[in-house]
N, C-alpha and C positions, 0 to 999 in steps of 0.2 A: 449322297442325296439321289433319290430315284426319280423317275420320270414324273410320278403323280406329285411329288413334293415341288418339283421344278415348275410344273404347270400351275399349281396352287400360288406359288411365289410370283409367277408371272402375272397371274390374274389379279392378285392383290396389289402388285406393283402397278398395273395398268389402271386399276380403279383408283389408287392413290393418286396417280398422275392425272387422270380425268378430273377428279375431285379438286385437285390444286388448280388446274386450268379454270374450272368453273368459278372457284372462289376468287381467283385473280381477276377474272372477267367481270364478276358482280362488283367487286371493289372498284375496278376502273370505271365502269358504267355509272357507279354511284358518284364518284368523284366528278365525272364529266357533267352529270345532271346538276350536281350542286353548283359547279362553275358556271353553268348555263343560267341557273336560277339567281346566282349572285350577279351576273352581268345584267340580266334583265331588271333586277331590283335597282342596280346602280343607274341604269338608263332612266328608270322611272324618277329616281331621285334627282338626277341631273335635269330632267325635263321640268320637275316641280321647282327646282331652284331657279331655272330660267323664267318660268312663269312668275315667280316670286319677285325676281328682278324687274320684270316688266310692269308688274303691278306697282311696286314700290315707286318706280319712275312715275307712273300715272298719278299716283297718289300725291307725290311730290308736286307735279305740275298743277294738280287741282288745288292743293294748298297754297301755292303761290298765287293763283287766281283768286282764291278767296281772300287772301291777305290784301291784294291789290284792291279788290271791291270794298273790303272793310276799311281801307284807308280812304278810299273815295267817299264812303258813307260818313266817316268821321269828318272828313273836310267839309261836307256838306252840313252836317250838324253843327260844326263850329261857325260856319258863316251864318247860319240861322239864329245863333244865340247872339 
C-alpha cells in the first residue's frame, strides 16, 4: 500500500467515524427529547387527575347538600298534606 492509498483510507475512516458520532448524537438527543416530552405529558395527566379528584369531592358534597334539602322539602310537603 502506498502513501496515497493510506491517506485515502485514513480520510474515509475519519469520515466514517465522524458520521457514526453524528448519528449516535442525533439518536441520543432524540431519545432525550422524547423522554422529556413524556415526562411533561405525565405531569399534565397527574395534574388533570388531581383536579378531577377535587371536582368529584366537590360534586359529592353538593349532592349531599341537595339530598338534605330535598328531604326537608319532602318533610314540609308531608306536614302540609
